[in-house]
Backbone of each chain as ProteinMPNN parsed JSONL, in Angstrom:
{"seq_chain_A": "XXXXXXXXXXXXXXXXXXXXXXXXXXXXXXXXXXXXXXXXXXXXXXXXXXXXXXXXXXXXXXXXXXXXXXXXXXXXXXXXXXXXXXXXXXXXXXXXXXXXXXXXXXXXXXXXXXXXXXXXX", "coords_chain_A": {"N_chain_A": [[-8.947, 13.468, -23.829], [-5.893, 14.645, -21.9], [-4.172, 12.819, -19.452], [-1.979, 13.166, -18.156], [-1.534, 16.133, -18.435], [-4.034, 17.378, -17.829], [-5.191, 15.847, -15.598], [-3.321, 14.521, -13.488], [-1.564, 15.761, -10.882], [-3.32, 17.71, -10.538], [-5.341, 19.905, -8.359], [-7.657, 18.478, -6.149], [-10.798, 18.835, -4.869], [-13.437, 19.056, -2.43], [-17.146, 17.785, -2.314], [-18.619, 20.414, -1.644], [-16.83, 22.265, -2.571], [-14.295, 22.566, -1.285], [-10.977, 22.348, -0.655], [-8.589, 19.058, -1.201], [-6.542, 18.321, -1.84], [-4.172, 17.152, -3.742], [-3.843, 15.368, -7.026], [-1.356, 13.074, -6.678], [-1.274, 11.104, -7.549], [-2.231, 8.221, -10.353], [-3.947, 5.512, -10.482], [-3.794, 3.048, -13.324], [-5.86, 0.432, -14.438], [-5.051, -2.303, -16.041], [-6.282, -4.291, -18.909], [-7.786, -7.76, -19.652], [-9.342, -7.332, -21.663], [-9.673, -5.247, -23.023], [-9.254, -1.657, -23.08], [-6.778, -0.261, -21.308], [-8.24, 1.297, -17.86], [-8.777, 3.696, -16.231], [-8.539, 3.467, -12.652], [-8.803, 4.497, -10.313], [-8.01, 7.719, -8.339], [-4.85, 8.417, -6.587], [-3.752, 10.346, -3.27], [-1.366, 11.997, -1.447], [2.029, 12.324, 0.603], [3.702, 10.279, 0.261], [2.619, 8.9, -1.937], [3.888, 11.11, -3.524], [6.461, 11.142, -3.055], [7.344, 8.533, -3.941], [7.263, 8.652, -6.558], [9.565, 10.308, -7.156], [11.618, 9.047, -5.887], [12.279, 5.541, -5.201], [13.957, 4.901, -2.602], [13.051, 7.394, -1.357], [10.614, 7.551, -1.281], [10.309, 5.452, 1.083], [11.897, 6.779, 2.892], [9.705, 8.721, 3.606], [7.51, 7.122, 4.169], [8.471, 5.976, 6.606], [8.86, 8.882, 8.213], [6.25, 8.999, 8.204], [4.848, 7.426, 9.68], [6.332, 7.593, 12.19], [5.959, 10.359, 12.879], [3.439, 11.668, 11.484], [0.435, 12.669, 11.846], [-1.854, 11.286, 10.371], [-3.786, 8.832, 9.312], [-3.502, 7.214, 7.486], [-1.12, 5.916, 4.778], [-1.418, 6.689, 1.778], [-4.337, 8.327, 0.396], [-6.79, 6.774, -1.761], [-8.731, 7.348, -4.209], [-11.61, 6.736, -5.423], [-12.381, 5.851, -9.25], [-14.896, 6.32, -9.045], [-15.512, 7.876, -8.037], [-15.451, 10.497, -8.925], [-16.509, 13.522, -9.611], [-16.567, 15.423, -11.467], [-14.643, 16.785, -14.393], [-12.29, 19.719, -14.099], [-10.714, 22.542, -15.586], [-9.126, 23.71, -13.361], [-9.473, 22.326, -11.357], [-10.438, 19.0, -9.672], [-13.682, 17.627, -9.373], [-14.556, 16.278, -6.031], [-16.602, 13.505, -4.683], [-17.234, 13.185, -1.882], [-16.921, 14.387, 1.092], [-14.812, 16.459, 2.242], [-14.142, 16.763, 5.334], [-14.355, 14.244, 5.795], [-12.593, 12.591, 5.236], [-9.283, 11.005, 5.48], [-7.451, 12.544, 4.718], [-8.182, 15.27, 5.952], [-6.685, 14.517, 8.348], [-5.024, 15.832, 9.817], [-5.978, 18.503, 9.994], [-8.409, 17.802, 11.921], [-6.411, 17.15, 14.187], [-5.139, 18.95, 14.719], [-6.837, 21.025, 15.348], [-7.806, 19.71, 17.77], [-5.653, 19.742, 19.335], [-4.792, 21.884, 19.568], [-5.948, 24.508, 18.507], [-8.384, 24.762, 20.315], [-7.508, 25.073, 22.294], [-6.977, 27.791, 22.649], [-7.805, 31.448, 22.939], [-11.176, 31.549, 22.609], [-11.001, 29.842, 20.682], [-13.071, 27.371, 21.151], [-14.645, 27.866, 20.466]], "CA_chain_A": [[-8.15, 14.453, -22.046], [-4.498, 13.887, -21.55], [-4.149, 12.507, -17.922], [-0.822, 13.798, -17.578], [-1.936, 17.315, -18.293], [-5.439, 17.603, -17.328], [-5.539, 14.799, -14.291], [-2.178, 14.48, -12.54], [-1.272, 16.845, -10.185], [-4.808, 18.597, -10.672], [-6.369, 20.249, -7.707], [-8.781, 18.026, -5.845], [-11.721, 19.4, -4.333], [-14.885, 18.197, -2.097], [-18.242, 18.4, -3.068], [-18.67, 21.627, -1.453], [-15.863, 22.88, -2.786], [-12.828, 22.392, 0.089], [-9.565, 21.651, -1.361], [-8.502, 18.168, -0.385], [-4.975, 18.184, -1.862], [-3.144, 17.085, -5.402], [-4.105, 14.212, -7.588], [-0.395, 12.985, -7.053], [-1.169, 9.528, -8.755], [-3.533, 7.945, -11.096], [-3.702, 4.178, -11.053], [-4.616, 2.586, -14.205], [-6.391, -0.9, -14.077], [-4.664, -3.208, -17.266], [-7.472, -5.376, -18.765], [-7.574, -8.552, -20.804], [-10.475, -7.708, -22.61], [-10.468, -3.871, -23.377], [-8.517, -0.695, -23.01], [-6.774, 0.05, -19.232], [-9.205, 1.978, -17.379], [-8.336, 4.793, -14.61], [-9.115, 2.96, -11.746], [-8.577, 5.279, -8.939], [-6.521, 8.6, -8.136], [-4.156, 8.534, -4.707], [-3.185, 11.302, -2.679], [-0.423, 11.676, -0.311], [3.087, 12.531, 0.272], [4.465, 9.01, -0.126], [2.776, 8.776, -3.591], [4.66, 12.026, -4.564], [7.8, 10.955, -3.072], [7.649, 7.316, -4.969], [7.471, 9.206, -8.039], [11.394, 10.582, -7.579], [12.686, 7.962, -6.019], [11.563, 4.569, -4.062], [14.359, 5.13, -1.518], [12.376, 8.49, -0.312], [9.262, 6.605, -0.261], [10.655, 4.437, 2.257], [11.981, 7.881, 3.933], [8.741, 9.125, 3.932], [7.55, 6.293, 5.129], [9.037, 5.927, 7.627], [8.815, 9.411, 8.483], [5.082, 9.266, 8.159], [4.768, 6.306, 10.715], [6.878, 8.196, 13.136], [5.267, 11.604, 13.272], [2.603, 11.737, 11.455], [-1.404, 12.02, 12.528], [-2.73, 10.65, 9.051], [-3.689, 7.037, 9.253], [-3.081, 6.497, 5.767], [0.03, 6.958, 3.805], [-2.175, 7.418, 0.811], [-5.537, 7.979, 0.123], [-7.181, 6.405, -2.505], [-10.01, 8.042, -4.929], [-12.199, 5.793, -6.841], [-12.605, 6.84, -10.129], [-16.538, 6.334, -9.603], [-16.282, 9.013, -6.964], [-15.243, 11.531, -9.78], [-17.542, 14.065, -10.242], [-16.407, 16.416, -12.648], [-12.912, 17.04, -14.115], [-12.464, 20.777, -14.745], [-9.713, 23.295, -16.082], [-8.218, 23.688, -12.347], [-9.246, 21.416, -10.337], [-10.939, 17.992, -10.209], [-14.402, 17.636, -8.116], [-14.695, 14.133, -5.781], [-17.958, 13.15, -4.524], [-16.759, 12.987, -0.747], [-16.588, 15.437, 2.416], [-13.38, 16.493, 3.303], [-13.897, 16.397, 6.755], [-14.579, 12.63, 6.019], [-11.469, 11.702, 4.969], [-7.851, 11.336, 6.045], [-6.675, 13.877, 4.061], [-8.238, 16.129, 6.664], [-6.327, 14.183, 9.883], [-3.638, 16.626, 10.779], [-6.868, 19.65, 10.619], [-8.885, 17.792, 13.497], [-5.809, 16.931, 15.522], [-4.547, 20.873, 15.094], [-8.097, 21.718, 15.899], [-8.148, 18.846, 19.391], [-4.749, 19.945, 20.195], [-4.041, 23.383, 19.546], [-7.187, 25.383, 18.409], [-9.41, 24.435, 21.559], [-6.716, 25.571, 23.749], [-6.915, 29.091, 22.004], [-8.929, 31.818, 23.531], [-12.04, 31.298, 21.453], [-10.695, 28.959, 19.819], [-13.592, 26.302, 21.43], [-16.314, 28.158, 19.433]], "C_chain_A": [[-6.871, 13.568, -22.149], [-4.581, 13.71, -19.957], [-3.487, 12.512, -17.429], [-1.07, 15.302, -17.282], [-3.029, 17.251, -17.727], [-5.352, 16.466, -15.759], [-4.426, 14.818, -13.139], [-1.843, 15.568, -12.066], [-2.358, 17.947, -9.961], [-5.206, 19.073, -8.845], [-7.57, 18.941, -6.966], [-9.902, 18.959, -4.804], [-13.244, 18.533, -4.194], [-16.507, 18.288, -3.094], [-18.706, 19.181, -2.928], [-17.915, 22.714, -2.07], [-14.28, 23.307, -1.489], [-11.971, 21.299, -0.565], [-9.291, 20.199, -0.065], [-7.104, 17.592, -0.408], [-4.768, 17.764, -3.399], [-3.634, 15.453, -5.539], [-2.724, 13.818, -7.547], [0.072, 11.325, -7.621], [-2.362, 9.18, -9.296], [-3.173, 6.186, -11.36], [-4.587, 4.021, -12.403], [-4.607, 0.505, -13.762], [-6.223, -1.456, -15.693], [-5.893, -4.671, -17.471], [-6.949, -6.648, -19.591], [-8.176, -7.793, -22.064], [-11.088, -6.121, -23.13], [-9.018, -3.076, -22.948], [-7.907, -0.602, -21.731], [-8.066, 1.097, -19.063], [-8.591, 2.75, -16.299], [-9.302, 4.054, -13.835], [-9.787, 3.752, -10.821], [-7.336, 6.674, -9.03], [-5.913, 8.349, -6.746], [-3.26, 10.074, -4.354], [-2.194, 11.351, -1.351], [1.22, 12.21, -0.657], [3.89, 11.046, -0.108], [4.164, 8.813, -1.185], [3.617, 9.844, -4.282], [5.891, 11.849, -4.215], [7.604, 9.774, -3.878], [8.184, 8.078, -6.63], [9.056, 9.696, -8.59], [12.056, 9.758, -7.089], [12.259, 7.062, -5.19], [12.186, 4.669, -2.794], [13.313, 6.698, -0.848], [11.202, 8.015, -0.282], [9.597, 6.163, 1.064], [10.85, 5.853, 3.205], [10.796, 8.282, 4.491], [7.647, 8.39, 4.308], [7.232, 6.219, 6.349], [8.841, 7.376, 8.497], [7.211, 10.026, 8.732], [4.588, 8.987, 9.536], [5.32, 6.904, 12.155], [6.129, 9.213, 13.692], [4.392, 12.223, 12.622], [1.223, 11.365, 12.287], [-2.066, 11.522, 11.273], [-2.624, 9.223, 9.583], [-3.157, 6.465, 8.234], [-1.795, 7.056, 5.227], [-0.581, 7.296, 2.954], [-3.551, 7.101, 0.582], [-6.103, 7.641, -1.981], [-8.481, 7.049, -3.021], [-10.431, 6.936, -5.501], [-12.519, 6.446, -8.097], [-14.302, 7.201, -9.892], [-16.854, 7.732, -8.348], [-16.265, 10.603, -7.63], [-16.476, 12.404, -9.863], [-17.612, 15.237, -11.706], [-14.847, 16.759, -13.152], [-12.993, 18.836, -14.825], [-11.279, 21.251, -15.078], [-8.603, 23.361, -14.72], [-8.697, 23.22, -11.414], [-10.46, 19.569, -10.49], [-12.263, 18.076, -8.898], [-14.862, 16.145, -7.427], [-16.205, 14.217, -5.077], [-17.524, 12.505, -2.995], [-16.721, 14.245, -0.103], [-15.402, 15.343, 2.615], [-13.348, 16.161, 4.488], [-13.902, 14.808, 7.095], [-13.657, 11.803, 6.08], [-10.299, 11.823, 5.427], [-7.339, 12.248, 6.035], [-6.696, 14.962, 5.273], [-8.013, 15.433, 8.238], [-5.987, 15.231, 10.501], [-5.088, 18.056, 10.942], [-7.131, 19.312, 11.856], [-7.896, 17.618, 14.535], [-5.154, 18.197, 15.77], [-5.631, 21.429, 15.975], [-8.289, 20.857, 17.397], [-7.122, 19.849, 19.868], [-4.201, 21.338, 20.693], [-5.374, 24.199, 19.869], [-7.928, 25.348, 19.397], [-8.604, 24.892, 22.169], [-6.614, 27.438, 23.342], [-7.913, 29.776, 22.679], [-9.854, 32.292, 21.982], [-12.223, 30.595, 20.543], [-12.121, 27.015, 20.451], [-14.955, 26.798, 20.747], [-16.844, 27.534, 18.708]], "O_chain_A": [[-6.743, 12.364, -22.369], [-5.12, 14.605, -19.305], [-3.553, 12.093, -16.274], [-0.888, 15.76, -16.154], [-2.773, 16.883, -16.581], [-5.712, 17.124, -14.783], [-4.713, 15.121, -11.981], [-1.79, 16.512, -12.854], [-2.179, 18.935, -9.249], [-5.307, 18.063, -8.149], [-8.438, 18.653, -7.79], [-9.427, 19.766, -4.004], [-13.906, 17.852, -4.977], [-16.752, 18.745, -4.211], [-19.539, 19.392, -3.81], [-18.292, 23.885, -2.092], [-13.629, 24.309, -1.196], [-12.09, 20.11, -0.862], [-9.538, 20.133, 1.139], [-6.556, 16.826, 0.384], [-5.508, 18.344, -4.193], [-3.77, 14.606, -4.656], [-2.315, 14.178, -8.651], [1.101, 10.717, -7.918], [-3.43, 9.652, -8.904], [-2.379, 5.725, -12.181], [-5.665, 4.57, -12.63], [-3.849, -0.27, -13.18], [-7.07, -1.145, -16.53], [-6.233, -5.577, -16.709], [-5.849, -6.617, -20.141], [-7.646, -7.674, -23.169], [-12.226, -5.789, -23.465], [-7.977, -3.631, -22.596], [-8.694, -0.943, -20.848], [-8.715, 1.574, -19.994], [-7.851, 2.178, -15.499], [-10.5, 3.936, -14.096], [-10.989, 3.75, -10.554], [-6.224, 6.668, -9.558], [-6.673, 8.068, -5.819], [-2.409, 10.656, -5.026], [-2.426, 10.678, -0.347], [1.629, 12.452, -1.793], [4.779, 11.105, -0.957], [5.106, 8.484, -1.905], [4.046, 9.651, -5.42], [6.695, 12.362, -4.993], [7.773, 10.19, -5.025], [9.133, 7.961, -7.406], [9.592, 9.604, -9.694], [13.14, 9.498, -7.612], [11.735, 7.569, -4.198], [11.464, 4.59, -1.8], [13.02, 6.687, 0.347], [10.629, 8.023, 0.808], [9.05, 6.624, 2.066], [10.079, 6.051, 4.144], [10.67, 8.266, 5.716], [6.727, 9.027, 4.821], [6.188, 6.331, 6.991], [8.625, 7.113, 9.68], [6.936, 11.108, 9.25], [4.105, 9.783, 10.341], [4.693, 6.641, 13.181], [5.651, 9.106, 14.822], [4.279, 13.41, 12.925], [0.93, 10.403, 12.997], [-3.265, 11.383, 11.512], [-1.673, 8.649, 10.114], [-2.491, 5.434, 8.139], [-1.443, 8.235, 5.197], [-0.591, 8.527, 2.947], [-3.991, 5.952, 0.55], [-5.772, 8.213, -3.02], [-9.336, 7.281, -2.165], [-9.649, 6.175, -6.072], [-12.935, 7.603, -8.045], [-14.868, 8.147, -10.44], [-17.883, 8.289, -7.968], [-16.801, 11.601, -7.147], [-17.509, 11.847, -10.234], [-18.449, 15.604, -12.53], [-13.958, 16.972, -12.327], [-13.631, 19.116, -15.84], [-10.426, 20.376, -14.92], [-7.411, 23.119, -14.909], [-8.343, 23.73, -10.352], [-11.096, 19.293, -11.507], [-12.014, 18.458, -7.755], [-15.347, 15.181, -8.018], [-16.782, 15.304, -5.107], [-17.483, 11.276, -2.943], [-16.473, 15.227, -0.803], [-14.854, 14.35, 3.092], [-12.572, 15.273, 4.844], [-13.607, 14.247, 8.15], [-13.612, 10.706, 6.636], [-10.105, 12.938, 5.911], [-6.8, 12.855, 6.961], [-5.659, 15.509, 5.647], [-8.801, 15.632, 9.163], [-6.483, 15.61, 11.562], [-5.153, 18.575, 12.056], [-6.635, 19.874, 12.832], [-8.229, 17.841, 15.699], [-4.674, 18.499, 16.862], [-5.481, 22.085, 17.005], [-8.997, 21.448, 18.214], [-7.461, 20.727, 20.663], [-3.545, 21.738, 21.655], [-5.813, 24.496, 20.98], [-8.409, 26.481, 19.402], [-9.204, 25.42, 23.105], [-5.991, 28.147, 24.131], [-8.884, 29.138, 23.087], [-9.575, 32.9, 20.949], [-13.156, 30.533, 19.743], [-11.888, 25.859, 20.097], [-16.014, 26.192, 20.584], [-17.884, 27.94, 18.189]]}, "seq_chain_B": "XXXXXXXXXXXXXXXXXXXXXXXXXXXXXXXXXXXXXXXXXXXXXXXXXXXXXXXXXXXXXXXXXXXXXXXXXXXXXXXXXXXXXXXXXXXX", "coords_chain_B": {"N_chain_B": [[-9.225, -13.964, -13.675], [-7.135, -11.85, -12.083], [-7.347, -8.631, -12.533], [-4.454, -6.161, -13.786], [-2.548, -3.266, -12.099], [-1.092, -0.392, -12.868], [0.711, 2.357, -12.545], [0.146, 5.752, -13.418], [1.745, 8.098, -12.871], [4.077, 6.394, -13.084], [5.128, 5.251, -15.376], [5.531, 7.848, -16.752], [7.824, 9.03, -18.647], [8.86, 6.473, -18.839], [11.304, 4.611, -20.932], [10.254, 3.13, -24.068], [10.651, 0.501, -25.783], [11.036, -1.949, -29.221], [9.783, -4.643, -30.418], [11.98, -5.843, -31.533], [13.929, -4.583, -29.679], [14.823, -1.969, -30.264], [14.615, 1.199, -29.59], [12.097, 3.363, -29.047], [10.824, 5.614, -27.824], [10.053, 7.96, -25.391], [7.674, 7.684, -22.888], [5.629, 10.224, -23.204], [3.086, 11.397, -22.561], [-0.62, 10.336, -22.25], [-3.831, 9.391, -23.362], [-6.702, 9.618, -22.96], [-10.939, 8.881, -22.729], [-13.764, 9.591, -21.716], [-16.195, 6.855, -21.649], [-18.953, 5.752, -21.203], [-19.366, 5.08, -17.759], [-16.954, 4.817, -17.352], [-13.216, 5.488, -17.778], [-11.276, 5.536, -20.396], [-7.9, 4.527, -21.791], [-6.964, 5.361, -24.457], [-4.34, 6.19, -26.017], [-1.181, 6.293, -26.275], [0.951, 8.554, -25.991], [4.507, 9.357, -27.297], [8.244, 10.533, -26.998], [10.128, 13.23, -27.846], [8.774, 15.556, -28.788], [6.307, 15.086, -28.045], [6.711, 15.899, -25.161], [6.626, 18.993, -25.732], [4.643, 18.813, -26.853], [2.626, 18.638, -24.822], [3.566, 20.712, -23.013], [2.64, 23.224, -24.268], [4.024, 23.899, -25.937], [5.315, 24.416, -29.333], [7.874, 23.195, -31.654], [8.366, 25.121, -33.389], [7.729, 27.707, -32.71], [9.82, 27.439, -30.321], [12.03, 27.75, -31.585], [12.007, 29.088, -33.834], [11.796, 27.996, -36.283], [10.846, 26.736, -39.211], [10.323, 23.329, -38.569], [8.035, 21.115, -37.751], [6.802, 18.431, -35.976], [5.035, 15.393, -35.195], [4.405, 14.348, -31.837], [4.753, 10.473, -31.767], [2.347, 8.504, -31.671], [0.921, 5.788, -29.762], [-1.394, 3.678, -30.259], [-3.712, 1.68, -27.567], [-3.459, -0.793, -27.835], [-1.429, -1.62, -28.583], [0.449, -1.235, -26.782], [2.436, -2.976, -25.169], [1.988, -3.34, -21.661], [3.473, -5.009, -19.804], [5.455, -5.739, -18.106], [6.02, -2.738, -16.283], [8.24, -1.309, -16.236], [9.76, -1.359, -18.254], [8.259, -1.244, -20.842], [6.814, -2.772, -23.389], [6.3, -1.819, -27.243], [3.949, -3.78, -28.744], [3.829, -7.04, -31.177], [5.46, -6.19, -34.5]], "CA_chain_B": [[-8.022, -13.099, -13.727], [-7.318, -10.691, -11.324], [-6.66, -7.214, -13.28], [-3.33, -5.407, -13.194], [-2.973, -2.202, -11.921], [-0.205, 0.063, -12.709], [0.768, 3.573, -12.254], [0.241, 6.363, -14.493], [2.938, 8.493, -13.003], [6.005, 5.915, -12.547], [4.841, 5.101, -16.591], [5.773, 8.439, -17.76], [9.22, 8.991, -18.92], [9.739, 5.427, -19.465], [11.368, 4.377, -22.478], [9.507, 2.257, -24.932], [11.21, -0.441, -27.593], [9.723, -2.352, -30.257], [10.252, -6.181, -30.465], [13.147, -6.174, -31.496], [14.772, -3.813, -28.661], [15.044, -0.631, -30.775], [14.79, 2.107, -28.826], [10.937, 4.142, -30.029], [10.765, 6.854, -27.514], [9.718, 8.116, -24.097], [6.058, 7.965, -22.7], [5.11, 11.474, -22.17], [1.512, 11.876, -22.726], [-1.631, 9.355, -22.318], [-4.766, 9.9, -23.409], [-8.316, 8.673, -22.413], [-11.95, 9.871, -22.967], [-14.549, 8.946, -20.738], [-16.808, 5.951, -21.91], [-20.378, 5.483, -20.113], [-18.612, 5.17, -16.762], [-14.989, 4.524, -17.584], [-12.25, 6.63, -18.728], [-10.364, 4.273, -20.802], [-6.838, 4.716, -21.971], [-7.183, 5.38, -25.89], [-3.355, 6.379, -26.752], [0.415, 6.814, -25.63], [2.184, 9.409, -26.997], [6.144, 9.097, -26.985], [9.131, 11.386, -27.541], [9.984, 14.787, -27.233], [7.74, 16.133, -29.425], [4.993, 14.957, -27.202], [6.339, 16.809, -24.195], [6.104, 19.499, -26.188], [2.956, 19.539, -27.382], [2.484, 19.115, -23.812], [3.644, 22.101, -22.43], [2.028, 23.67, -24.986], [5.101, 24.697, -26.978], [5.61, 23.975, -30.833], [9.423, 23.862, -31.985], [7.976, 26.802, -34.262], [7.694, 28.771, -31.433], [10.461, 27.79, -29.627], [13.328, 28.115, -32.177], [11.396, 30.151, -34.727], [12.289, 27.25, -37.403], [9.812, 25.902, -39.695], [9.803, 22.32, -38.551], [6.642, 20.357, -37.596], [6.711, 17.139, -35.904], [4.129, 15.392, -34.838], [4.512, 12.746, -31.522], [4.856, 9.816, -31.941], [1.447, 8.178, -31.59], [0.487, 4.671, -29.761], [-2.681, 3.184, -30.093], [-3.322, 1.128, -26.16], [-3.67, -2.43, -28.02], [-0.003, -1.956, -29.761], [1.358, -1.168, -25.79], [2.877, -3.931, -23.568], [2.987, -2.665, -19.903], [3.3, -6.366, -18.762], [6.222, -4.98, -17.446], [5.68, -1.382, -16.49], [9.378, -0.286, -16.452], [10.301, -1.848, -19.52], [6.972, -0.982, -21.832], [7.125, -2.606, -25.649], [5.155, -2.219, -28.77], [3.588, -5.746, -29.508], [4.066, -7.022, -32.669], [6.666, -6.172, -35.141]], "C_chain_B": [[-7.831, -12.048, -13.541], [-6.703, -9.419, -12.414], [-5.219, -7.148, -12.992], [-3.206, -4.13, -12.837], [-1.681, -1.446, -12.1], [-0.792, 1.395, -13.159], [1.087, 4.521, -12.911], [1.831, 7.548, -14.539], [4.089, 8.02, -12.9], [5.998, 5.714, -14.206], [5.293, 6.813, -17.448], [7.323, 8.672, -17.509], [9.963, 7.544, -19.27], [10.106, 5.184, -20.802], [11.133, 2.899, -23.142], [10.152, 1.7, -26.028], [10.418, -1.079, -28.293], [10.224, -3.801, -29.696], [11.286, -6.263, -30.818], [14.225, -5.593, -30.357], [15.491, -2.599, -28.962], [14.35, 0.061, -29.604], [13.23, 2.85, -29.535], [10.634, 5.541, -29.236], [10.124, 6.943, -25.833], [8.229, 8.666, -23.702], [5.963, 9.4, -21.877], [3.526, 11.825, -22.234], [0.667, 10.446, -22.929], [-3.113, 10.077, -21.904], [-5.902, 9.145, -23.063], [-9.117, 9.676, -22.775], [-12.414, 8.704, -22.322], [-15.901, 7.983, -21.876], [-17.723, 5.479, -21.095], [-19.612, 6.227, -18.968], [-17.445, 5.223, -16.136], [-14.739, 5.638, -17.524], [-10.98, 5.612, -18.702], [-9.285, 4.981, -21.557], [-7.621, 4.772, -23.775], [-5.577, 4.903, -26.629], [-2.214, 6.742, -25.817], [1.206, 7.498, -26.227], [3.996, 9.149, -26.43], [6.751, 10.485, -27.769], [9.208, 12.531, -27.548], [9.381, 15.931, -27.923], [6.185, 15.936, -28.661], [5.02, 15.521, -26.034], [6.343, 18.128, -24.554], [5.117, 20.115, -26.31], [2.022, 19.56, -26.358], [2.009, 19.96, -22.672], [2.828, 23.223, -23.207], [3.13, 24.633, -25.934], [5.569, 24.055, -28.104], [7.687, 24.218, -31.067], [9.329, 24.775, -32.334], [8.58, 27.805, -33.589], [8.782, 28.368, -30.748], [11.917, 28.0, -29.909], [13.101, 28.986, -33.234], [11.969, 29.177, -36.234], [11.016, 26.543, -37.92], [9.893, 24.108, -39.672], [8.419, 21.913, -37.621], [6.997, 18.802, -37.314], [5.259, 16.634, -34.959], [4.51, 14.235, -33.955], [4.227, 11.704, -32.017], [3.66, 8.933, -31.45], [1.095, 6.719, -31.14], [-0.685, 4.05, -29.328], [-2.639, 1.972, -28.568], [-3.226, -0.514, -26.722], [-2.173, -2.799, -28.486], [0.673, -1.417, -28.329], [1.33, -2.209, -25.13], [3.065, -3.747, -22.006], [2.52, -4.017, -19.024], [4.573, -5.964, -17.302], [6.628, -3.348, -17.327], [6.818, -0.732, -16.365], [10.325, -1.014, -17.489], [8.992, -1.814, -20.444], [7.923, -1.504, -23.225], [6.261, -2.231, -26.167], [5.016, -3.589, -28.998], [3.912, -5.223, -30.991], [5.311, -6.767, -33.426], [7.284, -4.823, -34.299]], "O_chain_B": [[-8.11, -11.151, -14.336], [-5.603, -9.502, -12.961], [-4.706, -7.877, -12.143], [-4.077, -3.541, -13.478], [-0.875, -1.917, -11.298], [-1.848, 1.704, -13.711], [2.276, 4.545, -13.229], [2.614, 7.802, -15.455], [5.088, 8.707, -12.688], [7.105, 6.078, -14.604], [5.34, 6.855, -18.677], [7.91, 8.535, -16.435], [11.085, 7.367, -19.743], [9.373, 5.481, -21.745], [11.671, 1.839, -22.822], [10.237, 2.283, -27.109], [9.2, -0.95, -28.175], [10.93, -3.97, -28.702], [11.821, -7.146, -30.148], [15.3, -6.174, -30.206], [16.441, -2.153, -28.317], [13.621, -0.52, -28.8], [13.286, 2.856, -30.765], [10.244, 6.515, -29.88], [9.789, 5.922, -25.23], [7.727, 9.73, -24.062], [6.1, 9.696, -20.69], [3.129, 12.858, -21.696], [1.132, 9.543, -23.625], [-3.502, 10.781, -20.971], [-5.82, 7.926, -22.909], [-8.781, 10.825, -23.066], [-12.008, 7.545, -22.24], [-16.414, 8.593, -22.814], [-17.339, 4.738, -20.19], [-19.271, 7.409, -18.973], [-17.027, 5.503, -15.013], [-15.458, 6.617, -17.324], [-10.204, 5.141, -17.87], [-9.617, 6.069, -22.03], [-8.682, 4.229, -24.082], [-5.372, 3.94, -27.368], [-2.339, 7.385, -24.775], [2.112, 7.086, -26.951], [4.412, 8.821, -25.319], [6.241, 11.207, -28.625], [8.175, 13.097, -27.19], [9.532, 17.106, -27.588], [5.188, 16.639, -28.819], [3.951, 15.809, -25.497], [5.998, 18.787, -23.573], [4.703, 21.254, -26.093], [0.932, 20.121, -26.461], [1.043, 20.06, -21.915], [2.388, 24.147, -22.523], [2.982, 25.748, -26.434], [6.28, 23.069, -27.909], [8.44, 25.123, -30.709], [10.055, 25.645, -31.852], [9.569, 28.51, -33.79], [9.009, 29.413, -30.138], [12.803, 28.284, -29.102], [14.048, 29.691, -33.583], [12.519, 29.78, -37.155], [10.269, 25.887, -37.194], [9.542, 23.536, -40.704], [7.982, 22.719, -36.8], [7.395, 18.045, -38.199], [4.609, 17.373, -34.22], [4.891, 13.201, -34.503], [3.338, 11.775, -32.865], [4.088, 8.396, -30.428], [0.88, 6.061, -32.158], [-0.956, 3.901, -28.136], [-1.571, 1.376, -28.432], [-2.904, -1.384, -25.913], [-1.773, -3.94, -28.713], [1.791, -1.005, -28.638], [0.331, -2.509, -24.476], [4.072, -3.97, -21.335], [1.717, -4.163, -18.102], [4.484, -5.952, -16.074], [7.395, -2.795, -18.115], [6.703, 0.494, -16.353], [11.545, -1.129, -17.364], [8.839, -2.981, -20.804], [8.936, -1.109, -23.802], [5.19, -2.253, -25.56], [5.88, -4.375, -29.387], [4.103, -4.185, -31.624], [6.325, -7.204, -32.882], [8.415, -4.405, -34.548]]}, "name": "protein", "num_of_chains": 2, "seq": "XXXXXXXXXXXXXXXXXXXXXXXXXXXXXXXXXXXXXXXXXXXXXXXXXXXXXXXXXXXXXXXXXXXXXXXXXXXXXXXXXXXXXXXXXXXXXXXXXXXXXXXXXXXXXXXXXXXXXXXXXXXXXXXXXXXXXXXXXXXXXXXXXXXXXXXXXXXXXXXXXXXXXXXXXXXXXXXXXXXXXXXXXXXXXXXXXXXXXXXXXXXXXXXXXXXXX"}
């Protein structure tokens, strides 16, 4: 498996197939007694920004802390939660609604959608 | 001893040098294998040929020239990532 081609930037989905975002980062654990192992995936705008430039990471971090409803800057998914790596996506053993990646959806539902006609259905 | 963590996405494109400081190539791909419950890195691929290989392009298809260069493959135990900003080959 090529971690860059087959894992990095691949779509993440939960156990029901609901999109979670993309694998913006892959964390490797360096070990003294064996090959490096994949420790976790990371998702989030801050992770993506870091790939471009450290200053951009700081800016995105600041913007997130000021304006975002998401509680965490980066969501880390341990390797143990990976169920399957498909050609188009990576299936994770979580429920999307239970992750911080859905903080914006929850906020929209609470602050906007429920005030619309039929929105509290 | 606490295991060190490095970010794969920040390794990509980093220039690898050998023990004498000579340039070897840039990290373009990292190959891993599932071993039991773990996913373990097996080798790193360096150089432009590795990038082309990752994109599914061969020099042959690109320019119609019968050149064929394999990307340089470095086994995991020959790569020193103690400084992820400056990866080096171990040994000679």
